[in-house]
Structure formats: C-alpha cells, structure tokens
C-alpha positions as CSV (number, residue, x, y, z in Angstrom):
1,M,3.5,3.8,-43.2
2,D,3.3,3.2,-46.0
3,L,6.5,2.0,-47.3
4,E,5.5,-0.5,-50.3
5,K,6.9,1.1,-53.8
6,A,4.2,2.7,-56.7
7,P,3.6,0.0,-59.2
8,P,5.7,0.1,-62.6
9,Q,3.9,2.9,-64.5
10,R,4.8,3.1,-68.0
11,Q,8.1,5.4,-68.8
12,E,7.3,8.2,-72.2
13,P,9.4,10.3,-73.4
14,E,10.4,13.3,-71.1
15,G,12.8,16.4,-72.0
16,C,15.3,18.3,-70.7
17,L,12.7,21.0,-68.9
18,V,11.6,17.9,-67.3
19,V,15.3,16.7,-66.6
20,A,15.9,20.2,-65.2
21,I,13.2,20.5,-62.5
22,R,12.9,17.4,-61.5
23,V,15.9,17.3,-59.1
24,P,16.1,20.3,-57.7
25,V,12.5,20.0,-56.9
26,R,13.2,16.4,-54.5
27,I,15.7,17.9,-53.2
28,V,14.0,20.8,-51.4
29,V,10.3,19.3,-50.8
30,L,12.5,16.2,-49.0
31,V,13.8,18.9,-47.4
32,L,10.9,20.0,-46.3
33,V,8.5,16.9,-45.7
34,V,11.4,15.2,-43.6
35,P,10.2,17.3,-40.8
36,V,6.4,17.1,-41.4
37,R,6.7,13.4,-41.9
38,M,8.9,12.8,-38.5
39,A,7.2,15.0,-36.9
40,W,3.2,13.1,-38.0
41,D,4.6,9.6,-37.3
42,A,5.5,11.2,-33.6
43,L,1.6,12.3,-33.5
44,V,0.5,9.0,-34.8
45,V,2.4,7.0,-32.4
46,A,1.7,8.9,-29.4
47,G,-2.0,9.7,-30.7
48,R,-2.3,5.6,-30.9
49,L,-0.4,5.5,-27.3
50,V,-2.9,8.1,-25.5
51,N,-6.1,5.6,-27.4
52,D,-4.9,2.3,-25.9
53,T,-4.3,4.1,-22.8
54,V,-7.0,7.0,-21.7
55,V,-9.2,7.3,-24.4
56,R,-10.8,3.4,-23.8
57,P,-10.4,3.4,-20.9
58,V,-12.4,6.3,-20.0
59,G,-14.4,5.8,-22.8
60,R,-15.5,2.1,-21.6
61,A,-16.0,4.4,-18.4
62,L,-18.5,6.9,-19.0
63,L,-20.0,3.9,-21.2
64,W,-21.0,1.8,-18.1
65,L,-21.6,5.2,-16.3
66,G,-23.8,5.9,-18.7
67,R,-25.5,2.5,-19.1
68,A,-25.3,3.3,-15.0
69,V,-27.1,7.0,-14.6
70,F,-30.2,6.7,-17.9
71,V,-29.8,3.1,-19.2
72,W,-30.4,0.8,-16.8
73,P,-33.0,3.6,-14.6
74,F,-35.6,3.0,-17.5
75,V,-35.0,-0.4,-17.8
76,G,-35.9,-1.2,-14.1
77,L,-38.9,1.8,-14.6
78,W,-40.3,0.0,-18.1
79,R,-39.6,-4.1,-16.7
80,Y,-40.8,-3.1,-12.8
81,V,-43.3,-0.4,-13.3
82,V,-44.3,0.3,-16.0
83,V,-45.3,-2.9,-17.2
84,P,-47.2,-4.1,-14.4
85,V,-48.9,-0.5,-14.5
86,A,-49.4,-0.8,-18.5
87,K,-51.1,-4.9,-17.1
88,G,-53.4,-3.6,-14.6
89,L,-54.7,-0.7,-16.3
90,A,-55.0,-3.2,-19.6
91,W,-56.9,-5.8,-16.7
92,L,-59.0,-2.4,-15.7
93,G,-59.7,-0.8,-18.3
94,H,-61.0,-4.4,-19.9
95,L,-63.0,-5.2,-16.8
96,L,-64.5,-1.9,-16.7
97,V,-65.0,-1.1,-20.8
98,V,-64.4,-4.3,-22.7
99,V,-67.0,-6.4,-20.8
100,P,-70.0,-3.5,-20.3
101,A,-69.1,-3.2,-23.9
102,V,-70.4,-6.8,-25.5
103,W,-72.9,-6.8,-22.1
104,V,-74.3,-3.9,-23.7
105,Y,-73.8,-4.5,-27.5
106,R,-74.7,-8.4,-27.0
107,Y,-78.3,-7.7,-24.9
108,A,-79.4,-4.3,-25.7
109,L,-77.8,-3.1,-28.9
110,T,-78.4,-6.7,-30.9
111,P,-82.2,-7.0,-30.4
112,V,-82.7,-3.5,-30.8
113,G,-81.2,-3.8,-34.6
114,H,-82.6,-6.7,-35.0
115,A,-86.0,-4.6,-34.3
116,C,-85.0,-1.4,-36.4
117,A,-84.1,-4.1,-39.5
118,W,-87.8,-5.4,-39.6
119,V,-88.9,-2.0,-39.6
120,A,-87.3,-1.0,-42.3
121,R,-87.9,-4.3,-44.0
122,G,-91.7,-4.1,-43.2
123,I,-91.2,-0.1,-45.1
124,G,-89.4,-1.3,-48.1
125,A,-91.7,-3.9,-48.6
126,G,-95.2,-1.5,-48.5
127,L,-92.6,1.2,-51.1
128,K,-92.3,-1.5,-53.7
129,W,-96.0,-2.0,-53.0
130,L,-96.6,1.5,-54.2
131,Y,-94.9,2.5,-57.0
132,A,-95.9,-1.1,-58.7
133,R,-98.8,-0.6,-57.6
134,V,-99.6,3.0,-57.7
135,L,-97.1,5.1,-59.1
136,T,-95.8,3.0,-62.0
137,P,-99.9,2.7,-63.9
138,V,-99.4,6.5,-63.1
139,G,-97.0,7.0,-65.0
140,H,-97.6,5.1,-68.1
141,A,-100.4,7.1,-68.2
142,V,-98.4,10.5,-68.0
143,L,-96.8,9.0,-70.5
144,W,-99.0,8.0,-73.2
145,V,-100.7,11.7,-72.7
146,L,-97.8,13.4,-73.3
147,R,-97.3,11.7,-76.4
148,G,-100.6,12.6,-78.1
149,L,-100.0,16.0,-77.0
150,G,-96.0,16.1,-78.7
151,A,-97.7,14.5,-82.1
152,V,-100.5,16.9,-82.3
153,L,-98.1,20.0,-81.9
154,A,-95.7,18.6,-84.1
155,A,-99.0,17.9,-87.1
156,M,-99.7,21.2,-86.5
157,G,-96.0,22.7,-86.1
158,I,-95.0,21.8,-89.8
159,G,-95.5,24.6,-92.2
160,V,-94.7,27.4,-89.7
161,F,-90.6,26.0,-89.8
162,G,-89.8,25.6,-93.4
163,V,-91.1,28.9,-93.8
164,V,-88.8,30.1,-90.7
165,A,-86.3,28.3,-92.4
166,W,-86.4,29.7,-96.3
167,L,-86.4,33.1,-94.5
168,G,-83.3,32.2,-92.7
169,R,-81.6,31.4,-95.4
170,Y,-81.6,34.2,-97.9
171,L,-81.8,36.4,-95.2
172,L,-78.7,36.2,-93.6
173,V,-76.5,32.7,-95.0
174,V,-76.1,33.7,-98.3
175,P,-75.2,37.2,-97.9
176,A,-72.9,35.6,-94.8
177,L,-71.2,33.5,-97.9
178,W,-71.3,36.1,-100.5
179,V,-69.2,38.9,-97.8
180,Y,-66.5,35.9,-96.4
181,E,-66.2,34.8,-100.5
182,W,-66.1,38.4,-102.2
183,I,-64.7,41.0,-99.0
184,L,-63.1,39.3,-96.5
185,T,-61.0,36.7,-98.0
186,P,-59.1,39.5,-100.4
187,V,-58.9,41.8,-98.1
188,G,-57.6,39.3,-95.6
189,R,-55.0,37.6,-98.5
190,A,-53.2,41.0,-99.0
191,I,-52.7,42.2,-95.7
192,A,-51.0,38.3,-95.4
193,W,-48.8,39.5,-98.2
194,C,-47.9,42.7,-96.8
195,A,-46.8,41.0,-93.6
196,R,-45.4,38.8,-95.1
197,G,-43.5,41.5,-97.4
198,L,-42.5,42.9,-93.6
199,V,-40.9,40.8,-91.9
200,W,-38.8,39.3,-94.7
201,V,-37.8,43.2,-94.8
202,V,-37.2,43.0,-91.2
203,G,-35.2,40.3,-91.0
204,T,-33.0,41.2,-94.0
205,V,-32.1,43.9,-91.4
206,V,-31.6,41.8,-88.8
207,T,-29.8,39.1,-90.4
208,G,-27.6,42.0,-91.9
209,I,-26.7,43.8,-88.5
210,G,-26.2,40.3,-86.8
211,M,-23.3,39.4,-88.9
212,A,-22.1,42.9,-88.6
213,L,-21.5,42.7,-85.3
214,Y,-20.8,39.0,-85.1
215,W,-17.4,39.6,-87.2
216,I,-17.1,43.3,-85.0
217,A,-16.6,40.7,-82.2
218,R,-15.0,38.3,-83.8
219,V,-12.3,41.1,-85.3
220,L,-12.6,42.3,-81.9
221,F,-12.4,39.8,-79.0
222,V,-12.4,36.3,-80.6
223,L,-9.3,36.3,-82.6
224,P,-7.5,38.3,-80.3
225,A,-8.4,35.7,-77.3
226,L,-7.5,32.6,-79.3
227,G,-4.4,34.2,-80.3
228,L,-3.5,34.6,-76.1
229,Y,-4.8,31.5,-75.5
230,R,-3.1,29.7,-78.5
231,W,0.4,31.3,-77.9
232,V,0.7,32.7,-74.5
233,L,-1.6,30.6,-72.1
234,A,-1.4,27.1,-73.4
235,P,2.2,27.1,-73.7
236,V,2.2,28.8,-70.1
237,G,0.3,26.0,-68.9
238,R,2.1,23.2,-70.7
239,V,5.5,24.3,-68.2
240,L,3.3,25.3,-64.9
241,A,1.3,21.8,-65.7
242,V,4.9,19.8,-66.0
243,I,5.9,21.8,-62.9
244,G,3.3,20.7,-61.1
245,R,3.2,17.1,-62.2
246,E,6.7,17.1,-61.0
247,I,5.6,18.5,-57.7
248,L,3.9,16.5,-57.1
249,D,5.9,13.1,-58.2
250,A,8.3,14.8,-55.5
251,L,5.7,15.0,-53.0
252,G,5.0,11.6,-52.8
253,H,8.7,10.4,-53.2
254,A,9.7,12.4,-50.7
255,W,7.0,11.2,-48.2
256,R,7.6,7.6,-48.8
257,V,11.7,8.3,-48.1
258,A,10.5,10.1,-45.5
259,G,8.4,7.3,-43.6
260,R,12.2,4.9,-44.1
261,I,14.1,7.5,-42.1
262,S,11.7,8.3,-39.7
263,L,11.4,4.5,-39.3
264,A,14.6,3.9,-39.3
265,V,15.1,7.3,-36.9
266,G,12.2,5.3,-34.5
267,R,14.2,2.2,-34.6
268,F,17.5,3.9,-33.1
269,L,16.0,5.4,-30.9
270,A,13.3,2.8,-29.7
271,D,17.1,0.4,-29.7
272,L,19.0,3.1,-28.0
273,F,16.6,3.4,-25.4
274,R,16.4,0.2,-24.8
275,W,20.3,0.0,-24.6
276,I,20.4,2.5,-21.7
277,F,17.2,2.2,-19.9
278,V,15.7,-1.6,-20.3
279,E,18.9,-3.8,-20.5
280,P,20.3,-2.4,-17.2
281,V,16.9,-2.6,-15.6
282,R,16.9,-5.9,-16.8
283,W,20.6,-7.0,-15.8
284,V,20.1,-5.0,-12.3
285,Y,16.7,-7.2,-11.8
286,R,18.3,-10.8,-13.0
287,T,21.9,-10.2,-11.6
288,V,20.7,-8.5,-8.5
289,L,17.4,-8.8,-7.5
290,T,17.3,-12.8,-7.9
291,P,19.4,-13.3,-6.5
292,V,18.6,-10.9,-3.4
293,G,14.7,-12.3,-3.6
294,H,15.6,-15.9,-3.4
295,V,18.3,-15.6,0.0
296,V,15.8,-13.3,1.6
297,R,12.7,-16.4,1.0
298,D,15.3,-18.9,1.3
299,V,16.7,-17.4,5.2
300,V,14.6,-14.7,6.3
301,L,10.2,-15.7,4.8
302,R,10.8,-19.4,5.1
303,P,11.9,-19.8,8.8
304,V,9.6,-16.5,9.6
305,A,6.4,-18.3,7.9
306,E,7.3,-21.9,9.3
307,A,7.8,-20.5,12.5
308,A,4.1,-18.7,11.9
309,R,2.5,-21.9,11.1
310,S,4.0,-23.4,14.3
311,V,2.8,-21.0,16.3
312,G,-0.6,-21.6,14.5
313,R,-0.9,-25.0,15.1
314,A,0.4,-25.0,18.8
315,T,-2.3,-22.1,18.9
316,R,-5.2,-24.3,17.4
317,Q,-4.3,-27.1,19.7
318,A,-4.0,-24.8,23.2
319,L,-7.4,-23.7,22.2
320,T,-8.9,-26.9,21.2
321,A,-8.2,-28.1,24.6
322,A,-9.2,-25.2,26.2
323,R,-12.9,-26.2,24.5
324,E,-12.4,-30.0,25.9
325,S,-11.7,-28.6,28.9
326,V,-14.0,-25.7,29.5
327,R,-17.1,-28.7,28.1
328,Q,-16.0,-31.4,30.3
329,A,-16.9,-28.9,33.0
330,R,-19.5,-27.8,32.2
331,A,-20.8,-31.3,31.6
332,D,-19.2,-32.1,35.4
333,F,-21.8,-29.2,36.6
334,R,-24.9,-30.4,34.3
335,R,-24.4,-34.2,35.8
336,M,-24.0,-32.2,39.4
337,L,-26.7,-29.9,40.1
338,F,-29.2,-32.3,37.6
339,G,-27.8,-36.0,38.3
340,E,-27.0,-38.3,35.3
341,P,-29.9,-38.3,32.4
342,R,-32.1,-41.7,32.0
343,Q,-30.8,-44.5,29.8
344,Q,-32.8,-45.6,27.3
345,E,-33.5,-49.4,27.0
346,A,-32.6,-50.8,24.1
347,V,-34.7,-51.4,21.2
348,V,-35.0,-54.6,19.7
349,R,-35.3,-54.3,15.9
350,R,-35.7,-56.3,12.8
351,E,-33.7,-54.2,10.3
352,P,-30.3,-54.5,9.6
353,L,-28.2,-52.6,10.9
354,G,-25.1,-50.1,8.9
355,R,-25.2,-49.5,5.1
356,E,-25.9,-52.9,4.4
357,T,-29.5,-53.4,2.8
358,R,-32.0,-56.2,1.6
359,T,-31.7,-58.3,-0.9
360,L,-33.7,-60.9,-2.3
361,G,-30.6,-63.7,-2.1
362,S,-29.3,-62.6,1.0
363,S,-30.2,-64.4,4.6
364,K,-30.0,-60.9,6.6
365,T,-33.6,-59.7,5.7
366,A,-36.0,-59.6,8.1
367,L,-37.8,-62.6,8.0
368,T,-34.2,-64.8,8.2
369,K,-32.1,-62.4,10.3
370,D,-32.7,-64.4,13.1
C-alpha cells in the first residue's frame, strides 16, 4: 500500500468554483473508494497467501515433474544413446569414407592430375609456338594488304564525296534552316502568346471563384465554428477540466486515505484474532499443556524408558550367554568327534614383537637382539 505523501507542489490561486466542487466530490469519492480499497487489500493478502502456500509449491512440483518427464529422459537419451551412436557413426564414416577417399586422392587422382597437367602444358607450348611462328606473320601480311587497298580506295573517292556533300548542303540544310527561321519560329511564338493569354484568363477566373468560395465557406462555416468554440466549447471544456482534475485528485486522496483505513482495519482484525484465538491457545499451551507434559514425561515416559532399557540390557545379556553356551557346546561336540587340534610348533623369530619398530640407536634390532 502506498501510504507515502506526495511531494509538495506549488499552490496556484483557485477560484470559488474549484473550492465549491472539491469538498463534495472528495466526500463522494471517499465513500465509493473505501470499500474498493479494502477489497483490493484483502485480495492482495489472499493472493500473497495463495502464492506462498499453493502456487509456488505446485509450480516447483510441476517444474520437477516436467524435468523428470521431459528434460531428464532427453538428457539421458542424448548422453547415453545419441552421443555414443554419433561417435560410432563418425568413426565408421571415417574408416569407410574418409580413409578410402584420401587413399584414392593420394594414389590415383594425384598421379592422373599430374599427367593431365603435363599434357596440357605440352599442348599450350605447341599452341604458343603456332601463334608466334605462323599466325602472327600471316596476320601482319593480311593487315599490310588491307592498308594498301584502303589507301587506293581513299585516293579514288575524294571527288565523289565532295560533290555529294555540296548537294546535301544546298538541297537539304539551307531550305530547312529557312523554313525554321521564317515560318516555324513566328508560328510557335504566336501559339505560345495565345496559350499564355488563355492560361492567364483561366487563372483569373479560377482565382475569383476560389476567393468567392473561400469567403462563403468562411462566413458560413468558419466564423460560426470559431464563435461556438470560443464562446461555448472553451468555457465548458475549462469547467470539465476543473471537474476532471478535482475528481482525479479526489481519487488519489481517497485512495491514500482508504489505504490508511484499510491498514487500521487490518491491524484491528489481526489484534482481535490474536487476542481471541492466539493468546488463549498460547496461555493454554504454557500454563496447562507444558506442566502436564512435564509431569507425564517425568512420571510415565522416563520410568517406561528406563524399564525398556533394562529389559533390553537383560535380553542382550541373555542372548550373549546363550550364544556363548551354543558356541561352547559346538566346540565340545567337534572335539568329541575329531579330537583335539594339532598344536603348531613355536618358531624362533628374529624380528621384534609388538608395536615397537627397529631403529639404528636401539639394541632390539635383528643383529643385536640375542
């Protein structure tokens, strides 16, 4: 619950309308918000309780079950089946594909490639000799012959080309220039002047019609809409803005006040529950159950435990004596059937007995023992 006060803000001068609206709005909003805030706090507490006692354990159980059902089998399958099979297939592929391919490349393809390269180098050398010794001289000779023919043809055609150029100039170019300068240019200028005049007339007519439509729309639509906005909508909007701002401020204030009320009610209910249920139970536990438990422990449980331990010790001693008697009887029966066992001869040992070890400064070594 957000019970902290909002940071202080700059107070602006307020009118009588704002003050007249604020008090009833805050009262009405507080009456409406208090039940909602208390219900919200109760839902929050219940949600936290359900989350801590039900959702988290169930989620952890479902997570563990999901891991046990989906993750761990796939991990085991990957680790103990897929990876060994993949390694086996890789080894088999290396043995069956890579090794033969390397052998074929090294001992078959490489010699064949070297032979093909040697043949290609020989063919290239032959072609180079043919180009340098045969085709190049023939090409130079053909080029020399063609240059001579071109020079002869150029010397013969100088007069013909000059006459053709003079006739083309005075039969085509000069008449075309005259027609362009004295016919097409004036006609084009006249057409352009007429088009500019037509455009000016059309523009003037369209401008006049547009101005007329502009003033008609301004008088019929813009000025009434401007007056409606300025003298009706703006004041009403200011009033509604003041009311809405006051409602929002009242909601925030009522929410904080309702939080404090809800906190007080919650603490009262918690104290009531503690004094009605927890404290009596604690008093009964401390003043009744604890002394009774101590009496039961000292009078009943400890003597019973001592008697049980005594019975256990007696039982263990009886079982130990019985096992010893059975063992002795079995040994006597074995001696009666097979006789006394043969005694082993004592062997003189040169090593020290017991836990003492041989040292260089001691006289109990193997050499100085006797």
